LUMVEXBA-544989 format. One line per field, with one value per residue: x, y negated, z of N, C-alpha, C in turn; residue in three letters; residue number from 1. Coordinates in pm, 1 decimal, padded with zeros to 6 digits. Atoms other than C-alpha are relative to their C-alpha. Example, Ala and Ser with C-alpha at 12.3 -4.5 7.8 and 13.67 -1.06 7.14 Angstrom:
! residues 2
n.c1	c(00089.0,-00082.0)
n.c2	c(00119.0,00119.0)
n.c3	c(00000.0,-00006.0)
ca.c1	c(01230.0,01367.0)
ca.c2	c(00450.0,00106.0)
ca.c3	c(00780.0,00714.0)
c.c1	c(00090.0,-00077.0)
c.c2	c(-00120.0,-00109.0)
c.c3	c(00000.0,00073.0)
aa	c(ALA,SER)
i	c(1,2)
END
This chain:
! residues 217
n.c1	c(00084.1,-00069.7,00022.2,-00043.5,00021.0,-00012.1,-00014.4,00135.2,00011.4,-00040.4,00017.3,00148.6,00051.4,-00090.0,00002.0,-00075.9,00101.2,00048.8,-00118.8,-00021.3,00104.3,00013.9,-00124.1,-00035.1,00056.9,-00064.3,-00153.7,00026.3,00092.3,-00098.5,-00083.0,-00102.0,00044.9,00047.7,-00126.4,00048.4,00056.6,-00106.9,-00070.6,00052.2,00039.1,-00119.3,-00030.8,00145.3,-00035.3,-00048.1,00099.8,00008.1,-00079.8,-00124.8,00030.9,-00022.1,-00118.5,-00102.4,00031.1,-00050.7,-00076.2,-00035.4,00109.7,-00047.3,00120.5,00111.3,00072.8,00031.2,00112.7,00152.6,00012.5,00077.7,00165.2,00055.7,00006.1,00120.7,00156.7,00080.4,00043.2,00154.3,00076.4,-00015.4,-00033.2,00015.7,00084.7,-00059.7,-00049.7,00074.1,-00046.8,-00063.6,00104.9,-00003.7,-00065.5,00077.5,00050.5,-00077.3,-00000.1,00086.2,-00008.2,-00096.2,00031.5,00087.5,-00093.9,-00018.8,-00116.3,00026.0,00005.0,-00028.2,-00050.1,-00110.4,-00019.9,-00044.8,00116.9,00072.2,00125.2,00082.5,-00028.2,00032.2,00154.5,00055.0,-00059.1,00080.7,00173.7,-00016.1,-00076.1,00098.7,-00065.9,00093.8,-00083.7,00051.6,-00062.9,-00119.7,00009.1,-00036.2,-00035.2,-00090.3,-00056.8,-00113.3,00047.7,-00015.3,-00154.2,-00076.9,-00080.2,00055.3,-00071.6,-00034.7,-00039.9,00084.2,00087.1,00176.6,-00010.1,-00040.7,00083.8,00089.7,-00039.3,00030.6,00115.4,00099.7,-00087.9,00007.7,-00093.1,-00020.7,00045.8,-00016.2,00013.9,00072.8,-00030.0,-00060.2,-00117.6,-00086.0,00024.6,00069.7,-00067.0,-00107.5,00055.5,00027.1,-00135.1,-00054.3,00099.6,-00040.1,00103.4,-00015.3,00027.5,00069.4,00023.8,00081.8,-00031.9,00089.8,-00032.4,-00112.6,-00143.7,00062.3,-00056.1,-00152.4,-00005.4,00071.7,-00065.0,-00149.1,00034.1,00030.7,00139.2,00015.7,00092.3,00029.9,00128.1,00026.8,00077.4,00075.9,00108.9,-00045.0,-00036.7,00057.7,-00032.5,-00129.6,00040.6,00067.8,-00099.0,-00085.3,00077.9,00094.8,00052.3)
n.c2	c(00082.4,00130.7,00151.6,00089.5,00105.0,00128.0,00103.0,00071.2,00119.9,00010.0,-00143.0,-00027.6,00143.4,00130.5,00076.0,00092.3,00136.6,-00017.4,00033.2,00112.3,00073.4,-00067.3,00024.9,00135.2,00033.7,-00022.3,00034.3,00129.1,00007.1,-00034.8,00062.1,-00043.6,00033.5,-00113.2,-00058.1,-00019.1,-00101.3,-00088.7,-00002.5,-00093.9,-00123.3,-00075.9,-00049.6,-00104.2,-00148.9,00008.6,00012.9,00150.1,00081.4,00006.1,00095.1,00126.5,00015.7,00016.1,00127.3,00080.7,-00106.7,00067.3,-00040.7,-00106.4,-00099.1,00054.7,00106.3,-00049.7,-00068.2,00052.6,00033.8,-00128.4,-00023.3,00092.5,-00068.0,-00130.1,00063.0,00088.4,-00108.9,-00050.4,00109.0,00083.4,-00022.1,-00119.4,00053.8,-00027.4,-00144.1,-00089.8,-00133.6,-00046.0,-00064.8,-00148.5,-00072.1,-00069.2,-00117.8,-00094.6,-00046.1,-00092.3,-00095.7,-00093.0,-00042.8,-00096.5,-00118.3,-00066.2,00079.5,00095.7,00125.5,00053.0,00108.5,00039.3,00178.4,00104.4,00103.5,-00076.1,-00078.9,00085.4,00069.3,-00107.3,-00012.1,00111.2,00029.9,-00088.5,00052.2,00097.4,-00041.0,-00084.3,-00125.1,-00078.8,-00039.5,-00122.5,-00062.2,-00049.7,-00084.4,00064.7,00111.9,00027.2,00184.1,00026.8,-00015.4,-00130.5,-00057.0,00078.8,00059.3,-00041.5,-00017.9,-00138.0,-00127.3,-00111.0,-00028.4,-00015.6,-00094.7,-00088.3,00021.0,-00042.4,-00154.0,-00067.3,-00013.0,-00064.7,-00152.3,-00060.1,-00069.0,00091.6,00117.2,00101.4,00132.1,00098.5,00150.4,00111.9,00067.8,-00063.4,-00015.2,-00101.9,-00096.3,-00024.7,-00111.0,-00111.8,-00043.4,-00016.6,-00105.5,-00133.0,-00024.8,00030.6,00113.6,00012.3,00150.4,00039.1,00124.5,00107.5,00115.3,00091.7,-00013.7,-00057.1,-00154.4,-00019.1,-00022.1,-00114.7,-00105.8,-00000.3,-00064.8,-00194.4,-00090.3,-00134.4,00043.1,00134.5,00003.9,00104.8,00030.1,-00127.6,-00083.2,-00077.1,-00118.6,-00106.7,-00081.5,-00069.1,-00121.6,-00105.9,-00035.8,-00040.7,-00098.2,-00119.7,-00096.5)
n.c3	c(00026.5,00048.2,-00067.2,00084.8,-00096.1,00072.9,-00066.1,00020.9,00054.1,00100.8,00075.8,00024.7,-00012.0,00037.6,-00105.9,-00040.6,-00054.1,-00143.3,-00078.3,00015.4,-00019.7,-00123.5,-00080.3,00016.2,-00117.1,-00105.1,-00005.9,-00048.0,-00165.7,-00061.3,-00012.7,00116.6,00156.1,00074.3,00086.2,00129.9,00031.1,00055.6,-00111.3,-00086.3,00062.2,-00010.8,-00091.0,00010.2,-00013.2,-00146.7,-00122.1,-00014.7,-00078.9,00107.4,00091.7,-00071.9,-00043.4,00122.5,00049.3,-00120.1,-00065.9,-00153.4,-00099.0,-00087.5,-00016.1,-00091.9,00056.3,00121.7,-00003.3,-00007.4,00137.2,00086.3,-00096.8,00066.8,00138.0,-00009.9,-00013.5,00120.7,00112.4,-00022.4,00011.9,00089.1,00140.6,00071.7,00149.8,00111.1,00037.8,00107.9,00019.3,00127.7,00049.3,-00007.1,-00095.1,-00074.0,00086.5,00006.5,-00116.6,-00005.4,00112.7,-00100.0,-00106.0,00075.4,00048.5,-00123.8,-00081.0,-00124.2,00030.2,-00106.0,00023.7,-00085.8,00001.7,-00084.9,-00076.6,-00131.4,00048.8,00021.5,00149.1,00139.8,00004.6,00063.4,00102.2,00106.6,00015.6,00089.9,00087.0,00027.6,-00030.0,-00088.5,-00110.1,-00024.1,00065.2,-00087.3,-00145.6,-00092.3,00024.1,-00088.5,00015.9,-00081.1,-00151.2,-00074.8,-00013.7,-00060.5,00121.3,00131.5,00073.6,00021.8,-00083.1,00046.0,-00124.1,00040.6,00080.2,-00093.0,-00080.3,00038.4,00026.5,-00123.7,-00056.4,00073.7,00062.0,00141.3,00049.1,00099.3,00005.6,00084.3,00003.9,00084.0,-00002.0,00093.1,-00032.4,-00034.1,-00118.7,-00009.9,00030.6,-00114.5,-00069.7,00029.0,-00020.1,-00191.8,-00027.5,00102.7,00062.2,00132.3,00018.8,00130.6,00032.0,00044.0,00048.1,-00023.5,-00111.6,00028.3,00017.1,00133.7,00025.2,-00022.4,-00195.7,-00070.3,00034.4,-00073.5,-00140.5,00050.7,-00034.1,00071.8,00118.7,-00008.9,00069.4,00022.7,-00102.3,-00086.7,00119.6,00074.2,-00058.9,00023.2,00082.7,-00009.1,-00092.8,00072.5,00068.9,-00070.6,-00101.9,00112.8,-00081.0)
ca.c1	c(00309.3,00365.2,00375.9,00382.5,00475.7,00370.2,00498.2,00208.2,00307.8,00373.1,00338.1,-00039.8,-00119.0,00014.6,00117.7,00372.3,00148.0,00022.4,00351.9,00472.0,00223.1,00212.6,00613.5,00642.7,00366.2,00512.7,00864.4,00712.9,00488.5,00869.9,01015.3,01204.3,01146.8,00973.4,01184.9,01139.4,00934.7,01237.0,01426.7,01203.3,01073.2,01443.5,01433.8,01071.2,01086.7,01271.1,01127.9,01003.0,01237.8,01530.9,01345.0,01320.2,01684.1,01843.1,01666.6,01772.5,02084.9,02117.0,01803.9,01823.1,01619.8,01406.7,01321.6,01290.6,01027.4,00786.5,00821.6,00717.7,00417.4,00315.3,00345.7,00117.3,-00154.0,-00186.1,-00178.8,-00506.0,-00640.8,-00557.4,-00382.6,-00479.0,-00721.5,-00474.4,-00390.3,-00488.9,-00492.8,-00226.7,-00456.0,-00515.6,-00380.4,-00707.0,-00798.9,-00466.9,-00466.1,-00793.0,-00699.1,-00373.2,-00574.2,-00839.3,-00535.5,-00436.9,-00149.9,-00095.9,-00104.5,00121.4,00123.2,00465.5,00488.2,00668.1,00318.6,00110.9,-00163.2,-00371.2,-00246.5,-00257.1,-00640.7,-00714.4,-00496.3,-00650.0,-00993.8,-00907.0,-00744.6,-01031.4,-00835.4,-01018.9,-00809.1,-00968.5,-00739.4,-00448.1,-00396.4,-00170.3,-00061.7,00298.7,00372.2,00606.1,00426.1,00482.1,00861.4,01150.4,01321.7,01127.3,01244.7,01518.5,01593.7,01412.9,01216.3,00855.2,00932.9,01048.6,00767.2,00509.1,00696.4,00683.3,00347.7,00204.8,00471.1,00537.0,00821.8,00841.6,00835.5,00829.6,00890.0,00689.0,00794.3,00897.7,01202.5,01544.8,01511.5,01233.4,01474.0,01751.4,01514.0,01400.0,01786.5,01850.5,01544.9,01691.3,01379.5,01309.1,01249.7,01005.8,01047.3,00780.8,00813.2,00522.8,00746.6,01041.0,01323.8,01385.5,01488.2,01863.0,01814.5,01625.8,01860.9,02194.5,01998.7,01943.1,01581.9,01489.0,01209.6,01119.9,00735.8,00588.4,00325.8,00158.9,-00098.7,00135.4,00181.9,-00071.6,00037.5,00420.5,00285.9,00044.1,00379.9,00588.2,00329.7,00121.4,-00105.2)
ca.c2	c(02350.0,02008.0,01687.1,01394.3,01085.3,00744.2,00416.5,00144.8,-00187.7,-00223.8,00134.9,00189.0,-00172.6,-00499.7,-00718.3,-00953.7,-01281.7,-01117.6,-01088.0,-01401.2,-01593.0,-01434.1,-01487.6,-01833.8,-01914.1,-01756.7,-01908.4,-02252.7,-02184.4,-02112.4,-02405.2,-02258.9,-02358.7,-02177.4,-01931.1,-01903.9,-01612.6,-01450.5,-01471.1,-01286.8,-01020.0,-00889.1,-00786.8,-00596.6,-00243.5,-00322.5,-00302.8,-00659.0,-00769.0,-00696.8,-00895.4,-01200.1,-01151.9,-01112.0,-01445.8,-01616.9,-01430.0,-01677.9,-01522.9,-01336.9,-01021.3,-01143.1,-01447.2,-01215.9,-01003.8,-01268.5,-01389.6,-01031.5,-01013.5,-01350.6,-01227.8,-00891.7,-01111.7,-01337.0,-01045.7,-00911.0,-01243.6,-01445.8,-01290.9,-00950.3,-01113.9,-01125.9,-00754.2,-00554.6,-00202.6,-00060.4,00092.0,00439.7,00481.5,00588.5,00801.6,00982.1,01016.8,01184.6,01394.4,01530.6,01569.6,01787.6,02006.4,02093.0,01864.2,01708.0,01346.1,01117.2,00705.2,00589.6,00189.2,-00057.4,-00231.2,-00152.0,00051.7,-00247.2,-00413.9,-00050.3,-00038.5,-00374.5,-00387.8,-00036.2,-00178.4,-00468.5,-00292.9,-00052.2,00281.8,00545.7,00576.1,00920.7,01033.7,01063.2,01328.1,01100.0,00727.7,00659.4,00271.3,00075.2,00082.3,00468.2,00499.0,00346.7,00246.4,00199.6,00206.8,00237.2,00476.4,00801.3,00820.5,00770.6,01043.9,01290.0,01192.9,01290.2,01616.3,01734.3,01644.3,01821.8,02113.0,02103.8,02276.9,02059.8,01707.3,01419.8,01030.0,00823.2,00459.9,00128.6,00030.0,00120.1,00128.7,00411.8,00636.3,00553.1,00677.8,00965.1,01064.7,01046.4,01241.2,01508.4,01500.1,01472.5,01131.4,01007.5,00614.5,00439.3,00113.7,-00099.9,-00323.3,-00538.4,-00328.4,-00232.0,00145.6,00056.9,-00040.6,00255.6,00480.0,00388.7,00516.3,00879.8,00949.8,01290.9,01122.7,00796.1,00740.4,00451.4,00439.1,00647.1,00731.2,00945.5,01185.0,01400.5,01503.9,01568.5,01805.6,01975.4,02047.6,02135.9,02347.0,02559.8,02767.0)
ca.c3	c(00397.0,00219.9,00366.5,00166.9,00359.9,00206.7,00280.5,00248.5,00144.6,-00223.5,-00277.5,-00209.8,-00186.2,-00326.3,-00018.1,-00052.7,-00014.1,00309.2,00456.2,00319.5,00431.9,00781.9,00854.9,00710.2,00971.8,01267.2,01165.9,01176.7,01520.0,01636.5,01546.9,01202.7,00833.9,00622.3,00371.4,00018.7,-00101.7,-00298.6,00024.9,00231.6,-00027.1,-00059.3,00276.6,00256.7,00355.1,00670.2,01007.0,01084.3,01368.1,01083.2,00833.4,01093.2,01182.3,00815.6,00717.5,01075.7,01158.6,01506.9,01617.1,01971.2,01964.8,02204.2,01994.7,01672.4,01839.8,01918.4,01561.1,01444.9,01730.9,01575.6,01228.4,01315.0,01436.1,01171.2,00928.9,01089.8,01144.8,00858.4,00582.5,00499.8,00256.6,00033.4,-00011.2,-00342.0,-00398.1,-00661.4,-00914.5,-00888.1,-00518.1,-00338.0,-00628.4,-00592.7,-00237.5,-00257.7,-00523.1,-00312.3,-00003.5,-00217.3,-00354.1,00011.1,00080.7,00424.4,00397.9,00622.2,00628.7,00774.7,00781.8,00964.8,01050.5,01354.6,01373.8,01376.9,01071.1,00860.9,00947.4,00859.1,00556.2,00407.4,00463.7,00272.4,00007.6,-00006.1,00088.1,00261.3,00582.4,00628.8,00356.8,00594.4,00867.6,01026.3,01072.1,01202.5,01260.4,01412.7,01739.0,01758.4,01720.3,01882.1,01553.5,01227.5,00886.4,00780.3,01058.1,00989.7,01322.4,01150.5,00894.0,01172.4,01384.6,01133.3,01023.7,01385.0,01463.1,01138.1,01125.9,00783.3,00632.1,00304.0,00308.4,00066.9,00104.6,-00124.3,-00161.0,-00345.7,-00186.6,-00156.0,00217.7,00171.7,-00013.4,00256.5,00488.5,00337.1,00315.0,00696.4,00721.3,00497.8,00300.4,-00069.4,-00218.7,-00466.8,-00583.2,-00727.2,-00946.9,-00808.2,-00559.9,-00591.6,-00661.5,-01027.5,-01155.6,-01151.3,-00764.7,-00682.1,-00887.5,-00717.0,-00388.9,-00593.1,-00511.8,-00625.1,-00854.4,-00977.7,-01099.1,-01256.8,-00963.4,-00698.6,-00954.0,-01106.9,-00791.6,-00833.3,-01137.5,-01034.9,-00728.5,-00958.6,-01188.5,-00907.9,-00676.2,-00988.7,-00826.6)
c.c1	c(00068.5,-00042.4,00033.0,-00004.9,-00014.4,00030.1,-00131.4,00027.1,00098.1,00010.7,-00144.4,-00066.1,00104.1,-00012.2,00074.9,-00024.4,-00010.1,00127.3,00101.6,-00019.9,00018.1,00144.5,00018.5,-00108.7,00030.4,00123.9,-00032.7,-00051.8,00148.5,00090.4,00118.9,-00067.9,-00028.6,00100.3,-00083.1,-00039.8,00121.3,00103.6,-00036.7,-00014.5,00135.0,00011.9,-00116.5,00043.1,00073.9,-00078.3,-00024.6,00093.7,00145.1,-00029.6,00028.4,00153.2,00121.3,-00048.4,00034.5,00083.2,00019.3,-00082.9,00025.7,-00118.1,-00116.0,-00097.9,-00074.1,-00132.1,-00126.2,-00046.5,-00086.8,-00117.6,-00080.3,-00084.1,-00141.7,-00129.4,-00042.3,-00014.0,-00148.8,-00062.5,-00050.7,00043.4,-00010.1,-00107.0,00046.1,00043.8,-00087.6,00060.4,00083.2,-00093.6,00032.7,00035.3,-00122.5,-00031.3,00095.6,00032.5,-00124.1,-00020.7,00102.1,-00073.5,-00113.8,00068.0,00044.1,00145.8,-00014.0,00044.7,00081.1,-00007.2,00113.7,00050.2,00081.4,-00126.9,-00052.8,-00097.6,-00130.6,-00022.1,-00015.5,-00136.5,-00038.9,00026.1,-00076.1,-00114.9,00000.0,00015.9,-00109.3,00047.5,-00045.7,00125.6,-00023.4,00070.1,00157.5,-00045.2,00055.7,00056.1,00139.9,00029.7,00107.8,-00004.7,00024.7,00139.2,00097.9,00076.7,-00095.6,00098.0,00099.2,00065.1,-00133.4,-00117.7,-00150.7,-00030.1,00004.5,-00129.4,-00112.3,00012.1,-00029.6,-00155.9,-00115.3,00053.9,00019.3,00171.2,00074.5,-00050.3,00074.3,00006.9,-00022.9,00009.4,00064.7,00134.6,00106.5,-00006.0,-00123.0,00089.9,00132.6,-00061.8,-00018.6,00140.8,00046.8,-00074.3,00019.6,-00141.6,00009.3,-00044.5,-00073.1,-00016.8,-00125.5,00030.2,-00104.2,00041.7,00090.1,00118.5,-00010.3,00058.1,00121.6,00032.2,00002.8,00112.3,00123.4,-00014.1,-00021.9,-00118.5,-00021.2,-00099.1,-00024.6,-00132.6,-00031.8,-00097.9,-00063.5,-00115.6,00048.5,00041.2,-00013.9,00054.6,00141.0,-00002.5,-00075.8,00146.9,00093.0,-00063.4,-00109.3,-00023.9,-00062.4)
c.c2	c(-00148.4,-00102.5,-00092.5,-00156.3,-00145.1,-00119.9,-00086.5,-00120.0,00017.0,00160.6,00055.6,-00128.9,-00154.5,-00085.4,-00108.1,-00148.3,00020.6,-00003.1,-00130.3,-00096.6,-00024.1,-00037.8,-00133.6,-00094.6,00026.7,-00084.6,-00164.2,-00031.0,-00010.7,-00130.6,00018.9,-00070.9,00122.0,00064.9,00042.9,00150.9,00125.6,00050.6,00120.5,00136.1,00102.7,00101.2,00131.5,00146.7,00010.5,-00001.1,-00153.6,-00098.1,-00003.5,-00074.3,-00145.7,-00025.6,00009.5,-00132.1,-00101.0,00093.1,-00045.1,00040.8,00124.9,00101.8,-00019.1,-00084.3,00073.7,00048.9,-00084.2,-00095.9,00103.9,00004.2,-00103.0,00026.3,00129.9,-00073.8,-00056.9,00066.0,00064.2,-00105.4,-00113.7,00042.9,00113.4,-00005.8,00007.6,00122.8,00036.0,00148.5,00006.0,00094.1,00151.6,00052.7,00080.5,00111.8,00112.5,00098.9,00103.8,00110.2,00084.1,00063.7,00137.3,00119.7,00085.7,-00038.9,-00096.9,-00167.4,-00113.0,-00179.3,-00029.5,-00148.7,-00030.8,-00106.3,00072.8,00017.5,-00113.6,-00073.9,00110.1,-00014.8,-00136.0,-00027.3,00121.9,-00046.3,-00073.2,00015.4,00120.1,00146.7,00058.1,00053.3,00157.3,00100.9,00061.0,00109.0,-00072.8,-00115.4,-00017.6,-00113.2,-00011.8,00015.5,00146.2,00070.0,-00119.8,-00092.9,00039.2,-00011.9,-00102.2,00116.5,00092.0,00026.3,00038.9,00137.7,00141.7,00032.4,00100.9,00138.7,00103.8,00027.0,00107.8,00144.9,00027.9,00028.9,-00097.5,-00131.3,-00111.0,-00166.8,-00094.0,-00148.6,-00079.8,-00036.6,00091.0,00076.4,00129.9,00123.6,00018.7,00078.5,00139.4,00095.1,00048.8,00073.2,00136.2,00040.6,-00020.9,-00111.9,-00022.0,-00180.8,-00033.9,-00175.1,-00117.7,-00112.7,-00060.1,00017.3,00074.9,00160.0,-00020.6,-00003.1,00115.2,00135.5,-00002.2,00047.3,00163.7,00040.6,00142.5,-00036.4,-00110.7,-00015.4,-00136.7,-00077.1,00149.9,00083.0,00128.3,00131.8,00098.1,00109.8,00066.2,00121.9,00085.4,00107.6,00099.4,00108.9,00090.2,00111.9,00085.6)
c.c3	c(-00035.0,00042.3,-00093.9,00098.5,-00078.4,00071.3,-00056.9,-00104.2,-00119.3,-00077.7,-00031.7,00014.5,-00022.2,00123.9,00044.2,00064.6,00128.8,00104.0,00002.1,00090.7,00168.3,00078.3,00011.3,00128.6,00139.5,00025.2,00038.4,00146.0,00067.4,-00017.4,-00133.7,-00123.9,-00058.5,-00114.6,-00122.9,-00010.2,-00038.8,00132.6,00065.6,-00044.4,00003.4,00120.9,00072.7,00031.2,00145.4,00101.6,00046.5,00060.3,-00106.5,-00087.2,00064.3,-00012.4,-00088.9,-00065.6,00101.2,00074.1,00144.8,00077.0,00122.7,-00026.2,00048.8,-00073.2,-00155.7,00027.0,00018.7,-00112.8,-00061.4,00077.0,-00074.4,-00145.3,-00020.2,00023.1,-00104.9,-00117.5,00027.6,00006.0,-00084.5,-00149.3,-00071.1,-00126.7,-00122.3,-00073.1,-00133.6,-00012.4,-00111.0,-00065.4,00011.1,00143.3,00116.1,-00061.6,00018.6,00153.7,00029.0,-00070.6,00073.4,00100.0,-00037.9,-00038.1,00115.3,00054.2,00119.6,-00064.0,00124.4,-00026.2,00065.6,-00034.5,00113.4,00038.4,00072.0,-00058.3,-00023.7,-00129.7,-00117.6,00008.8,-00086.3,-00160.4,-00100.1,-00014.2,-00080.2,-00140.6,-00085.4,-00024.0,00075.1,00090.5,00038.3,-00093.3,00036.4,00127.3,00104.1,-00027.9,00080.6,-00025.0,00072.8,00151.8,00065.2,00004.7,00068.1,-00106.0,-00130.3,-00119.5,-00042.9,00046.2,-00025.5,00103.0,-00074.9,-00069.4,00085.5,00094.5,-00079.3,-00050.6,00089.8,00034.4,-00102.8,-00043.3,-00079.9,-00002.3,-00137.7,00003.8,-00090.3,00044.6,-00120.5,00040.2,-00115.0,00024.1,-00012.9,00163.7,00031.8,-00045.5,00101.1,00114.3,00013.0,-00008.7,00109.2,00037.8,-00033.5,-00077.9,-00145.9,-00027.1,-00135.3,00014.7,-00086.0,-00049.3,-00005.4,00093.5,-00063.1,-00045.3,-00127.7,-00007.9,00021.4,00131.0,00030.4,-00048.1,00066.1,00146.8,-00039.7,00048.5,-00077.2,-00132.0,-00017.9,-00113.6,-00024.3,00139.0,00053.0,-00066.3,-00052.6,00102.6,-00004.3,-00063.3,00028.7,00128.0,-00099.0,-00093.9,00073.9,00114.5,-00082.5,00116.2,-00080.1)
aa	c(MET,VAL,LEU,LEU,CYS,PHE,ASP,MET,ASP,ASN,THR,LEU,LEU,ARG,SER,ASN,LYS,VAL,HIS,ILE,GLU,ALA,PHE,ASN,GLN,ALA,PHE,VAL,LYS,PHE,GLY,LEU,LYS,LYS,VAL,LYS,ALA,GLU,LYS,LEU,VAL,GLU,HIS,PHE,GLY,LYS,VAL,GLY,ILE,LEU,VAL,ALA,MET,SER,VAL,TYR,PRO,PHE,LEU,GLN,GLU,ARG,GLU,ALA,LEU,ARG,ILE,VAL,HIS,GLU,HIS,ASN,ARG,LEU,VAL,VAL,GLU,LYS,THR,SER,LYS,TYR,VAL,LYS,GLN,ILE,PRO,GLY,ALA,ASP,LYS,ALA,LEU,LYS,LYS,LEU,LYS,LYS,ASN,GLY,PHE,LYS,LEU,ALA,LEU,VAL,THR,ASN,CYS,SER,HIS,GLU,GLU,ILE,LYS,ASP,LEU,LEU,LYS,HIS,ALA,HIS,ILE,ASP,ALA,LYS,SER,PHE,ASP,ILE,PHE,VAL,GLY,ALA,ASP,ASP,VAL,ARG,HIS,GLY,LYS,PRO,TRP,PRO,ASP,GLU,ILE,LEU,LYS,ALA,LYS,ALA,ALA,LEU,LYS,ALA,HIS,THR,VAL,TYR,MET,VAL,GLY,ASP,SER,VAL,TYR,ASP,VAL,MET,THR,GLY,LYS,LYS,ALA,LYS,VAL,LYS,THR,ILE,SER,VAL,LEU,THR,GLY,ASP,PHE,THR,ARG,ARG,GLN,LEU,LEU,LYS,GLU,LYS,PRO,ASP,TYR,ILE,LEU,GLU,SER,VAL,ALA,GLU,VAL,PRO,ASP,LEU,MET,GLU,LYS,LEU,TYR,LYS,LYS)
i	c(1,2,3,4,5,6,7,8,9,10,11,12,13,14,15,16,17,18,19,20,21,22,23,24,25,26,27,28,29,30,31,32,33,34,35,36,37,38,39,40,41,42,43,44,45,46,47,48,49,50,51,52,53,54,55,56,57,58,59,60,61,62,63,64,65,66,67,68,69,70,71,72,73,74,75,76,77,78,79,80,81,82,83,84,85,86,87,88,89,90,91,92,93,94,95,96,97,98,99,100,101,102,103,104,105,106,107,108,109,110,111,112,113,114,115,116,117,118,119,120,121,122,123,124,125,126,127,128,129,130,131,132,133,134,135,136,137,138,139,140,141,142,143,144,145,146,147,148,149,150,151,152,153,154,155,156,157,158,159,160,161,162,163,164,165,166,167,168,169,170,171,172,173,174,175,176,177,178,179,180,181,182,183,184,185,186,187,188,189,190,191,192,193,194,195,196,197,198,199,200,201,202,203,204,205,206,207,208,209,210,211,212,213,214,215,216,217)
END
């Protein structure tokens, strides 16, 4: 059985503004200055606490967690309206599901954020066999916990990690699964190639065609 583990942000949906606004409002609430968008974006793909501590290295873990919890609340209550679907994402997921592949959503977002963002991006949550969010594991990406949890839950033998960032490739390699990079995020082809993914595609819309070539029936 083949399992495809999908990252969410910038793989299935465009969400930079969602998280930039939420993080900056959270920073201000706790007495910190807003961070430039490009400085935040370079850390997207890491679990939230690492994003906060990367841009503010002096933060203690407890302080960073308070910022992340506020960020998560703001995403659901205020900033999820900025999300957009990556063209063809919902269609690709439905085609893969129809063709018998198991699908997991593995993301550093919480379950509450996942449901809200998918809804606003018009992506059918029922396409997925399982959600694994940051609130399901001890360590989020770039640790492999989320992939391993999905693999074990669905008893998959062959697993692919599909994502837009170098952190998705790192995570996939740590989990010892195949990796598919998509060019719809903030990382260039050259940056992704340095991490040696198994495949690089223009977008998630091309994943069904790749799977059809690899698993012709």
